[in-house]
C-alpha positions as CSV (number, residue, x, y, z in Angstrom):
1,M,-151.0,-9.5,56.5
2,S,-154.0,-10.4,58.8
3,N,-154.8,-13.8,60.3
4,S,-157.6,-14.2,57.7
5,T,-156.1,-14.0,54.4
6,S,-157.3,-15.3,51.0
7,A,-155.4,-16.4,47.9
8,L,-156.3,-17.2,44.4
9,I,-154.2,-19.3,42.2
10,L,-154.4,-19.5,38.5
11,G,-152.5,-22.4,36.8
12,A,-152.4,-24.8,39.8
13,T,-152.3,-28.0,37.8
14,G,-148.9,-27.2,36.2
15,A,-145.5,-28.3,37.4
16,T,-145.1,-25.4,39.7
17,G,-148.7,-24.6,40.3
18,K,-149.4,-27.8,42.1
19,H,-146.5,-27.4,44.6
20,L,-147.5,-23.7,45.1
21,L,-151.2,-24.9,45.9
22,R,-150.0,-27.5,48.5
23,S,-147.9,-24.7,50.1
24,L,-151.0,-22.4,50.2
25,L,-153.1,-25.1,51.6
26,A,-150.6,-26.0,54.3
27,S,-150.1,-22.4,55.1
28,N,-151.6,-20.9,58.4
29,I,-151.7,-17.4,56.8
30,F,-154.0,-18.3,54.1
31,T,-157.5,-19.3,55.5
32,R,-159.2,-19.4,52.1
33,V,-157.7,-20.5,48.8
34,G,-159.4,-20.3,45.4
35,E,-158.2,-22.6,42.6
36,Y,-159.5,-21.4,39.2
37,G,-158.4,-22.9,36.0
38,R,-159.4,-24.8,32.7
39,R,-159.1,-27.9,35.1
40,V,-158.6,-28.3,38.8
41,T,-156.8,-30.6,41.0
42,P,-158.6,-34.0,41.5
43,E,-160.6,-34.4,44.6
44,D,-158.7,-37.3,45.8
45,Q,-155.6,-34.9,46.1
46,V,-157.3,-32.1,48.1
47,G,-160.5,-33.7,49.4
48,D,-159.9,-32.7,53.1
49,Y,-159.4,-29.0,52.0
50,T,-162.6,-28.8,50.0
51,K,-164.5,-30.6,52.7
52,S,-163.3,-28.0,55.4
53,G,-164.1,-25.2,53.0
54,K,-160.6,-23.7,52.8
55,L,-160.2,-24.7,49.2
56,V,-162.7,-23.4,46.5
57,Q,-162.4,-24.7,43.1
58,K,-163.8,-23.5,39.9
59,T,-163.3,-24.4,36.1
60,I,-163.3,-21.3,34.0
61,D,-162.9,-20.6,30.3
62,F,-159.8,-18.4,29.7
63,E,-161.4,-17.2,26.4
64,H,-164.2,-15.6,28.5
65,V,-162.3,-15.0,31.7
66,A,-163.9,-11.5,32.2
67,D,-167.2,-13.3,32.9
68,A,-165.8,-16.2,35.3
69,G,-166.2,-14.0,38.5
70,L,-162.6,-13.9,39.5
71,S,-162.8,-10.7,41.5
72,E,-165.9,-11.9,43.5
73,G,-163.7,-13.7,45.9
74,E,-162.0,-10.2,46.9
75,W,-158.7,-12.1,47.0
76,D,-155.8,-10.7,49.1
77,V,-153.1,-12.3,47.0
78,V,-153.4,-13.5,43.4
79,Y,-150.9,-16.1,42.3
80,I,-150.4,-16.9,38.5
81,T,-148.4,-19.9,37.3
82,L,-150.2,-20.3,34.2
83,A,-147.8,-21.0,31.4
84,T,-147.1,-23.1,28.1
85,S,-144.5,-23.7,25.6
86,R,-144.5,-23.0,21.7
87,A,-144.5,-26.7,21.2
88,A,-147.5,-27.4,23.5
89,A,-149.4,-24.4,22.0
90,G,-148.8,-25.4,18.5
91,S,-147.7,-22.0,17.1
92,A,-146.1,-18.8,18.0
93,A,-149.6,-17.0,18.0
94,A,-151.2,-19.7,20.2
95,F,-148.2,-19.6,22.6
96,E,-148.5,-15.8,23.1
97,K,-152.3,-16.0,23.5
98,I,-151.9,-18.5,26.3
99,D,-148.7,-17.4,27.8
100,R,-149.5,-13.7,27.8
101,E,-153.0,-12.7,26.8
102,Y,-154.7,-15.2,29.1
103,V,-152.4,-14.3,32.0
104,L,-153.0,-10.6,31.6
105,S,-156.7,-10.9,31.1
106,A,-157.0,-13.2,34.2
107,A,-154.9,-10.8,36.3
108,R,-157.3,-7.8,35.2
109,A,-160.5,-10.0,36.0
110,A,-159.1,-10.8,39.4
111,K,-158.3,-7.3,40.2
112,S,-160.8,-6.1,43.0
113,Q,-163.3,-3.2,42.0
114,N,-163.1,-1.8,45.5
115,P,-160.8,1.0,45.4
116,T,-159.8,0.5,49.1
117,R,-158.8,-3.1,48.9
118,K,-155.1,-3.8,48.8
119,Q,-154.0,-6.7,46.6
120,R,-150.7,-8.4,45.9
121,L,-149.8,-10.1,42.8
122,V,-147.2,-13.0,42.5
123,Y,-146.3,-14.2,39.1
124,C,-144.0,-17.1,38.0
125,S,-141.9,-15.8,34.9
126,S,-138.7,-17.1,33.7
127,I,-134.9,-16.5,33.7
128,G,-133.9,-14.2,30.9
129,A,-137.3,-12.4,30.5
130,D,-136.9,-9.4,28.6
131,A,-139.6,-7.3,26.8
132,S,-137.0,-6.3,24.2
133,S,-135.8,-9.9,23.5
134,Y,-135.3,-11.2,20.0
135,F,-136.6,-14.7,21.2
136,L,-140.3,-15.4,21.4
137,Y,-140.4,-17.1,24.7
138,T,-138.3,-14.6,26.8
139,R,-139.8,-11.6,25.0
140,S,-143.4,-12.9,25.9
141,K,-142.4,-13.3,29.5
142,G,-140.8,-9.8,29.5
143,L,-144.0,-8.2,28.0
144,T,-146.2,-10.1,30.5
145,E,-144.2,-8.8,33.5
146,Q,-144.6,-5.4,32.4
147,G,-148.3,-5.8,31.6
148,L,-149.0,-7.2,35.0
149,A,-147.1,-4.3,36.7
150,S,-149.3,-1.9,34.9
151,I,-152.6,-3.2,35.9
152,G,-152.7,-1.5,39.3
153,F,-152.1,-4.1,42.1
154,D,-150.6,-2.5,45.2
155,D,-147.6,-5.0,45.3
156,V,-146.4,-7.0,42.3
157,I,-143.7,-9.8,43.0
158,I,-142.3,-11.7,40.1
159,F,-140.1,-14.8,40.1
160,R,-137.6,-15.5,37.4
161,P,-136.5,-19.1,38.1
162,A,-133.9,-20.9,36.3
163,F,-134.4,-24.5,35.0
164,L,-137.2,-26.2,36.8
165,A,-135.9,-29.5,38.5
166,Q,-138.7,-32.0,39.1
167,A,-138.4,-35.1,41.3
168,D,-140.5,-37.1,38.9
169,R,-138.2,-37.6,35.7
170,E,-141.3,-38.9,33.7
171,A,-142.6,-35.4,33.8
172,F,-139.8,-33.9,31.7
173,R,-139.9,-33.6,28.0
174,P,-137.1,-35.5,26.3
175,V,-134.8,-32.4,25.8
176,E,-135.6,-31.3,29.5
177,W,-134.8,-34.8,30.8
178,A,-131.4,-34.8,29.0
179,F,-130.6,-31.3,30.5
180,S,-131.6,-32.2,34.0
181,G,-128.7,-34.5,34.4
182,I,-126.3,-31.7,33.4
183,S,-128.2,-29.0,35.5
184,S,-128.1,-31.0,38.6
185,V,-124.2,-31.2,38.3
186,L,-123.9,-27.6,37.5
187,A,-126.3,-26.6,40.4
188,C,-123.5,-27.9,42.8
189,F,-121.5,-24.8,41.8
190,S,-124.0,-22.2,41.1
191,S,-127.4,-21.3,42.5
192,M,-128.3,-19.8,39.2
193,I,-128.8,-23.0,37.4
194,E,-131.8,-24.7,38.6
195,I,-134.6,-24.7,41.3
196,P,-136.7,-27.8,42.5
197,V,-140.4,-27.1,41.5
198,R,-141.4,-27.8,45.2
199,T,-138.9,-25.3,46.4
200,L,-140.2,-22.6,43.9
201,G,-143.7,-23.3,45.1
202,Q,-142.5,-22.8,48.8
203,S,-140.8,-19.5,47.9
204,M,-143.7,-18.1,45.9
205,C,-146.1,-18.9,48.7
206,K,-143.7,-17.2,51.3
207,A,-143.4,-14.0,49.1
208,G,-147.3,-13.8,48.9
209,E,-147.5,-14.1,52.7
210,L,-144.9,-11.4,53.4
211,G,-145.1,-9.0,50.5
212,S,-142.3,-7.1,49.0
213,A,-141.8,-4.7,52.0
214,A,-141.2,-7.6,54.5
215,L,-139.0,-9.9,52.6
216,P,-135.8,-10.8,54.5
217,P,-133.0,-8.4,53.5
218,D,-130.6,-11.4,52.6
219,V,-132.9,-12.5,49.9
220,K,-131.6,-9.6,47.9
221,T,-134.5,-8.8,45.8
222,Q,-134.4,-6.2,42.9
223,T,-136.7,-3.4,42.1
224,V,-137.5,-3.2,38.5
225,R,-138.6,0.1,37.0
226,F,-139.8,0.8,33.5
227,Q,-142.1,3.3,31.5
228,D,-145.5,1.8,30.3
229,A,-147.3,2.7,27.1
230,D,-148.5,6.0,28.8
231,D,-145.0,7.0,29.9
232,K,-145.9,6.3,33.5
233,E,-143.2,4.8,35.6
234,R,-144.2,1.3,36.8
235,T,-142.3,-0.9,39.2
236,F,-142.2,-4.6,40.5
237,T,-140.2,-6.6,43.0
238,L,-138.0,-9.3,41.3
239,L,-136.7,-12.5,42.7
240,D,-134.0,-14.3,40.6
241,N,-133.2,-17.9,41.0
242,V,-130.8,-17.2,43.9
243,A,-133.4,-15.0,45.7
244,A,-136.0,-17.7,45.3
245,L,-133.8,-20.4,46.8
246,K,-132.9,-18.1,49.7
247,L,-136.5,-17.2,50.4
248,A,-137.5,-20.8,50.4
249,A,-134.8,-21.6,52.9
250,H,-136.5,-18.9,55.3
251,A,-139.7,-20.7,54.6
252,E,-138.3,-24.0,55.6
253,S,-136.9,-22.7,58.9
254,T,-140.1,-20.8,60.1
């Protein structure tokens, strides 16, 4: 990418999103960062970046995201960390609306109308994502992945992290808090168990900076291929938990 690169992040106030936003603002690659969402990061946490003009914030209504002007920034990289749970959403229908419909609608709205503009999309999915899954959560994630890859971005990178480990235990829901102790022990024996949210944010930032073609070979990404509704082959670059940890290590060393 050039030395003047822009990034849009949707979902920056979530657990992963807030760490990704910090990485984007600290990046020397991204000279302009847009944070659009139902709410945005408080000024006392990002004041210097808004004053310098690097960070542009805008509250939007995802029910009318097509009218929010997401594509006006002509973003080079679009990051999406927008997500919810069935419990938080209140019902299966509400969950799918937020977790999939909002994500896909926002991605379409952020897609540039300039046919010569190259754009990259980076999305935070989940381990086990599968469009054919019997389970609501993993099925929704899998369908969202395929939907994003079918929009027409030049490069689509999708992360499937495992359990998201947070430094602040108070941020966990009760079940997550109980599992966090177990996962921290298991993580000593396998890189597929968990990933700190800060590490995931760093890894996603780096993936957006480099793009699929320039990711280090030892990260060992996968190319996922599928047929869309029109029987057209679509592809995206997949980073599982191990790959995300490896890429973050590269980010730390540079």
